[in-house]
C-alpha positions as CSV (number, residue, x, y, z in Angstrom):
1,M,-35.4,57.2,-4.0
2,C,-32.6,58.6,-1.8
3,Y,-31.7,56.8,1.4
4,S,-29.4,57.9,4.2
5,T,-27.3,55.1,5.4
6,L,-24.8,54.6,8.2
7,L,-22.0,52.4,7.0
8,H,-19.2,51.2,9.2
9,N,-16.0,49.3,8.5
10,I,-16.2,49.0,4.8
11,Y,-13.1,47.6,3.1
12,R,-12.5,47.0,-0.5
13,L,-9.9,44.9,-2.4
14,V,-10.2,45.3,-6.2
15,Y,-8.4,42.8,-8.3
16,K,-8.4,42.2,-12.1
17,S,-6.1,39.9,-14.1
18,G,-6.6,39.4,-17.7
19,L,-10.0,41.0,-16.9
20,L,-9.7,39.3,-13.6
21,R,-11.0,41.6,-10.9
22,I,-11.8,40.9,-7.3
23,L,-14.1,43.1,-5.3
24,L,-14.2,42.2,-1.6
25,T,-16.5,44.3,0.4
26,S,-17.5,43.7,3.9
27,G,-19.2,45.9,6.5
28,E,-22.7,46.6,7.7
29,D,-24.6,49.0,10.0
30,A,-24.4,48.3,13.7
31,F,-27.6,46.5,15.0
32,C,-29.0,46.0,11.5
33,P,-31.3,43.0,11.6
34,I,-30.5,41.8,8.1
35,E,-29.1,38.4,7.0
36,L,-27.7,37.7,3.5
37,I,-27.8,34.1,2.2
38,P,-25.1,33.7,1.2
39,T,-23.1,36.5,2.7
40,R,-20.3,36.2,0.1
41,V,-20.5,35.3,-3.6
42,V,-17.6,34.4,-5.9
43,V,-18.8,34.6,-9.5
44,K,-17.1,34.4,-12.9
45,Y,-17.6,37.4,-15.1
46,G,-20.8,37.0,-17.1
47,D,-22.3,34.3,-14.9
48,P,-25.5,34.7,-12.8
49,I,-25.9,35.3,-9.1
50,S,-28.8,34.9,-6.7
51,V,-28.8,36.1,-3.1
52,N,-31.6,36.2,-0.5
53,C,-31.9,39.1,2.0
54,T,-34.1,38.4,5.1
55,T,-34.9,40.5,8.2
56,S,-35.9,39.8,11.7
57,A,-37.2,43.3,12.3
58,G,-40.6,43.4,14.1
59,K,-42.2,46.1,11.9
60,L,-40.6,47.2,8.7
61,D,-41.3,50.0,6.2
62,G,-39.4,48.7,3.3
63,L,-36.9,46.0,2.3
64,G,-35.0,45.8,-0.9
65,W,-31.8,45.6,-2.9
66,E,-29.8,48.4,-4.5
67,S,-27.5,47.2,-7.3
68,S,-26.0,48.7,-10.5
69,E,-27.2,45.6,-12.3
70,G,-30.8,45.7,-11.2
71,G,-32.4,46.2,-7.8
72,A,-35.4,44.5,-6.1
73,S,-38.1,45.4,-3.6
74,A,-40.2,43.3,-1.3
75,P,-43.9,43.8,-0.7
76,D,-44.7,45.8,2.4
77,T,-45.2,42.8,4.7
78,Q,-42.6,40.4,3.1
79,R,-39.6,39.8,5.2
80,Y,-37.3,38.6,2.4
81,V,-36.3,39.8,-1.0
82,M,-34.2,38.0,-3.6
83,L,-31.5,39.6,-5.8
84,T,-31.1,37.9,-9.1
85,V,-28.6,39.0,-11.7
86,Q,-28.6,36.9,-14.9
87,S,-25.2,38.1,-16.0
88,V,-22.7,39.9,-13.8
89,T,-20.8,42.4,-16.0
90,Q,-20.3,45.4,-13.8
91,W,-16.8,45.4,-12.2
92,G,-17.8,48.1,-9.8
93,S,-21.0,46.4,-8.7
94,H,-21.7,46.6,-4.9
95,P,-25.1,45.1,-4.2
96,M,-26.6,46.3,-0.9
97,C,-29.7,45.2,0.9
98,F,-31.4,48.0,2.8
99,L,-34.0,47.9,5.5
100,N,-36.4,50.8,6.6
101,F,-37.7,50.3,10.1
102,A,-38.3,52.3,13.3
103,Q,-38.0,55.6,11.4
104,T,-34.4,54.8,10.3
105,Q,-32.6,52.9,7.6
106,C,-29.7,50.4,7.8
107,S,-28.0,48.3,5.1
108,T,-25.6,45.5,4.5
109,R,-23.4,45.1,1.5
110,L,-22.9,41.8,-0.2
111,G,-19.3,40.5,-0.3
112,L,-18.9,40.1,-4.0
113,V,-15.9,38.6,-5.9
114,I,-15.9,38.9,-9.7
115,Y,-13.2,37.1,-11.5
116,K,-12.1,36.4,-15.1
117,N,-9.2,34.2,-16.2
118,I,-5.8,35.8,-16.6
119,S,-4.6,36.4,-20.1
120,I,-0.9,36.5,-21.0
121,S,1.4,36.4,-24.0
122,S,5.2,35.8,-24.1
123,S,8.1,36.4,-26.5
124,I,11.8,36.4,-26.9
125,E,14.0,39.0,-28.5
126,S,15.9,36.6,-30.8
127,S,15.6,33.8,-33.2
128,E,15.2,30.3,-32.0
129,E,19.0,29.9,-31.6
130,M,20.9,31.6,-28.8
131,T,24.7,31.9,-28.4
132,E,26.4,30.9,-25.1
133,N,27.3,33.8,-22.8
134,E,25.2,36.4,-24.7
135,E,22.3,38.1,-22.9
136,Y,18.7,37.7,-24.1
137,S,15.5,39.2,-22.9
138,F,12.3,37.2,-22.4
139,T,9.0,39.2,-22.2
140,C,5.8,38.2,-20.5
141,S,2.9,40.5,-21.3
142,I,-0.1,40.5,-18.9
143,L,-3.2,41.9,-20.5
144,N,-5.8,44.2,-18.9
145,I,-4.9,43.8,-15.3
146,A,-5.8,45.9,-12.3
147,P,-4.6,46.5,-9.7
148,V,-1.1,45.5,-10.6
149,Q,0.1,45.1,-7.0
150,N,-2.0,41.9,-6.7
151,L,0.0,40.1,-9.3
152,T,3.1,37.9,-9.1
153,V,5.1,36.8,-12.2
154,R,7.4,33.8,-12.0
155,W,9.9,32.6,-14.6
156,Y,10.8,28.9,-14.7
157,K,13.7,27.0,-16.2
158,G,12.4,23.5,-16.4
159,N,10.6,23.2,-13.0
160,Q,12.9,25.5,-11.1
161,V,11.9,29.1,-10.3
162,I,14.8,31.3,-11.6
163,Y,13.1,34.7,-11.3
164,S,10.1,36.1,-9.4
165,E,8.6,39.6,-9.6
166,N,5.8,41.3,-7.7
167,L,4.4,44.0,-9.9
168,T,3.8,47.2,-7.9
169,N,2.1,49.7,-10.1
170,S,-0.6,51.4,-7.9
171,T,-3.1,52.2,-10.6
172,K,-6.6,50.9,-10.1
173,H,-7.6,50.9,-13.8
174,P,-7.0,48.0,-16.2
175,T,-3.6,48.2,-17.8
176,N,-1.2,46.0,-19.7
177,Q,1.9,45.1,-17.7
178,T,5.2,43.6,-18.8
179,S,7.7,41.4,-17.0
180,I,11.1,41.2,-18.6
181,F,13.5,38.4,-17.7
182,R,17.1,38.8,-18.8
183,F,19.0,35.5,-19.3
184,T,22.5,34.6,-20.3
185,P,22.6,30.9,-21.4
186,T,25.4,28.4,-21.0
187,R,25.9,25.2,-22.8
188,Q,24.2,23.4,-20.0
189,D,21.0,25.2,-21.0
190,D,20.8,23.7,-24.4
191,R,17.5,22.0,-25.0
192,T,16.1,23.2,-21.7
193,T,12.8,25.2,-21.5
194,I,11.9,28.7,-20.2
195,R,8.4,29.7,-19.4
196,C,6.6,32.4,-17.4
197,E,3.8,31.8,-14.9
198,V,1.4,34.5,-13.8
199,K,-0.4,34.1,-10.6
200,C,-2.7,36.4,-8.7
201,E,-1.6,36.8,-5.1
202,A,-5.2,37.9,-4.2
203,E,-6.4,34.4,-5.0
204,L,-5.9,33.7,-1.3
205,N,-8.9,35.9,-0.7
206,L,-11.2,33.9,-2.9
207,G,-11.7,31.4,-0.2
208,P,-13.4,28.0,-0.4
209,K,-16.2,29.4,-2.5
210,G,-13.8,30.6,-5.1
211,P,-12.6,28.7,-8.2
212,Q,-10.4,25.7,-7.4
213,P,-7.6,25.7,-8.3
214,P,-7.2,29.5,-8.0
215,P,-6.7,31.6,-11.2
216,L,-3.3,30.9,-12.7
217,M,-2.0,31.2,-16.2
218,T,1.3,29.8,-17.7
219,S,2.8,30.8,-21.0
220,D,3.9,28.3,-23.6
221,P,7.5,27.2,-23.0
222,F,10.5,28.3,-25.0
223,T,12.8,25.4,-25.8
224,L,16.3,26.8,-26.0
225,S,18.8,26.0,-28.7
226,V,22.1,27.3,-27.4
227,L,25.0,27.6,-29.7
228,Y,28.4,27.1,-28.0
229,K,32.1,26.6,-28.9
230,P,33.5,23.1,-29.2
231,T,35.4,21.6,-26.2
232,I,37.5,18.5,-26.6
233,N,37.1,15.8,-24.0
234,T,40.5,15.7,-22.5
235,T,39.7,12.7,-20.2
236,K,39.5,10.5,-23.3
237,L,42.5,12.1,-25.0
238,P,45.4,12.5,-22.6
239,E,48.5,14.5,-23.6
240,L,50.8,11.5,-23.3
241,V,50.0,8.1,-24.8
242,P,52.4,5.1,-24.6
243,V,52.3,2.6,-27.4
244,I,53.9,-0.9,-27.1
245,S,56.3,-1.5,-30.0
246,G,54.6,-3.6,-32.7
247,Y,51.0,-2.9,-31.4
248,K,48.4,-0.3,-32.4
249,E,46.7,2.3,-30.2
250,E,43.4,4.1,-30.8
251,L,43.3,7.8,-30.0
252,V,39.8,8.9,-29.2
253,C,38.9,12.6,-29.9
254,E,35.4,13.6,-28.8
255,A,34.1,17.2,-28.6
256,D,31.0,18.8,-27.3
257,G,29.6,21.8,-29.1
258,N,26.6,23.2,-30.9
259,P,26.5,23.0,-33.9
260,A,28.1,19.5,-33.6
261,P,31.9,19.9,-34.1
262,K,33.7,18.4,-37.0
263,I,36.8,16.3,-36.0
264,T,40.0,16.3,-38.0
265,W,43.5,15.2,-37.3
266,N,46.9,16.7,-38.1
267,Y,49.9,14.4,-38.1
268,T,53.0,13.4,-40.2
269,S,53.1,9.6,-39.5
270,A,52.8,7.5,-42.6
271,T,51.4,4.5,-40.8
272,A,48.5,6.3,-38.8
273,F,45.0,6.0,-40.2
274,L,41.5,7.1,-39.3
275,G,39.2,4.7,-37.5
276,S,35.5,5.1,-36.9
277,N,33.9,8.2,-35.4
278,G,36.9,10.3,-35.8
279,T,39.4,8.1,-34.0
280,L,43.0,7.8,-35.1
281,I,44.9,4.5,-35.1
282,V,48.6,4.9,-34.4
283,N,51.6,2.5,-34.0
284,E,54.6,4.8,-33.9
285,E,55.6,7.7,-31.8
286,G,55.1,11.3,-32.8
287,S,52.9,14.3,-32.4
288,Y,49.2,14.0,-33.3
289,I,46.8,17.0,-33.1
290,C,43.1,16.7,-32.9
291,I,41.0,19.6,-34.2
292,A,37.4,20.2,-33.3
293,N,35.7,22.9,-35.3
294,N,32.2,24.4,-35.6
295,S,30.9,27.8,-36.9
296,L,31.7,29.5,-33.6
297,S,35.3,28.4,-32.8
298,T,38.0,25.7,-32.9
299,D,39.5,23.7,-30.1
300,T,42.7,21.7,-30.5
301,R,44.5,19.0,-28.5
302,E,48.0,17.8,-29.1
303,V,49.0,14.2,-28.1
304,K,52.5,12.9,-27.7
305,V,52.8,9.2,-28.5
306,I,55.8,7.4,-27.1
307,L,57.0,3.8,-27.7
308,K,57.8,1.5,-24.9
309,G,59.2,-2.0,-25.0
310,N,57.2,-5.3,-24.7
């Protein structure tokens, strides 16, 4: 049956993430004595819905539902009709209750929100090990999303947001989208984590009847292993060390690096000897050189030992 309808102020917001799509439709004919209970439904893709349409019209010629997933009609004198869908699977579904009365027709659309959880995958363009001060790309792939402009991607280092992106592709059809985060690690980033978080900005429109908390998906974290050159701790190993004649002094050489640096000493003293953990025990003046070496580089520190009286 073909019905002529007068529809006013119809607005639509379509959202899909992972197959998450939101259809917000509001608007009705002026002076249409129809009431929907509830007026707005938030449903997970594949779940059922049930909505009642009632009328206060004095004399009616027909009351029913039009829906791409099955309509319904009320008996001639019945003033209500129930729409029941066992499994909502039509993303473009716009159920509408219509009323024929006084030789005219009016209708009201159901505000329908269909959602499905976001789906993402993430990767990094390198092995598990990264080198300090070299650039790397992290990729976060968001699968089957539409429209893209309703999506925000955030990248975290630990619990801190380090990059945020609003995807702005205007297509209304499901598409795979990619967020690329370029990152140059430093030694301070060793053993920290990087992850991406995908969040639908349209979740604010789901309202109190929507899923709580709103749809959100976070990737598995990447734990960074950053390779960096050795650096000798100069605070513990000053350039000038006085030694009291007849006493010994311990020279402490520690270095930070990944892989862990190997510590060696270069000296000519016949009385100096190695202590524990790479320290050097000296009791005479001279030049002593600490060498910290790993697969990336070498750092050195020369120490002058001078004798002083008792």
